[in-house]
Residue, then its C-alpha position, 0 to 999 in steps of 0.5 A: m395556509k401557513r397561518l391556518l397550519l400555525v393556528i392548528l398547531l397552537v390550538l390542538p395541544i390546548l384542546t387535547l390538554a383540556e380533554d385530559t384534565p380531570f373534572d373536580w367532583s368535590g361538593l357534588e353528589r353523584s347518584k346512579i340507579s341501575l336500570e336497562a339504561p342507568l338513571l343518573i343524577v349529579k347534584g350540586s348545591l344550587g340544583f342538578l344535572g339529570c339524564g333523559y329519564i328526568n322530565v324537566d317540566a316536573c322540576a318546576d321549583e328546581a334548577c335542573a338541566i337534562v342531558t341524554g344518551v349518557n351511561t356514566h357520570n363522565d358521559m354527562l359532562k361531555a354531553s350537550v344540555k337538551a333541556v333546562s328548567k326556569d330556575a336553571t335558566k336564571l343561573g345562566i344554564k342554556v340548551g347546548m352548553t356541556g354538562a360540565e359547564a352546567m355543573e359549574l353553574l349548579r355547583 
């Protein structure tokens, strides 16, 4: 029990710090089209992260990862990737990783 408490006390500040660390948007282009729910895209040099409006099957020749349930670009970073194109898979992007992790591979 003491070990568990020690681990929690050591790890919790690290996790809190990670959440407060601002994301480096340099080299990325953010686009937003205001609709009932916003259409969001973050474009890197190797591909893009899109919201649920984007159909990954239509991105046959693009590295594309999709996150859903997002209303801001910051939401996209925290959301889990729900779908990836074949080209995105080749870059190492996988369903379940965070949008931030995907963007680092698309940067």
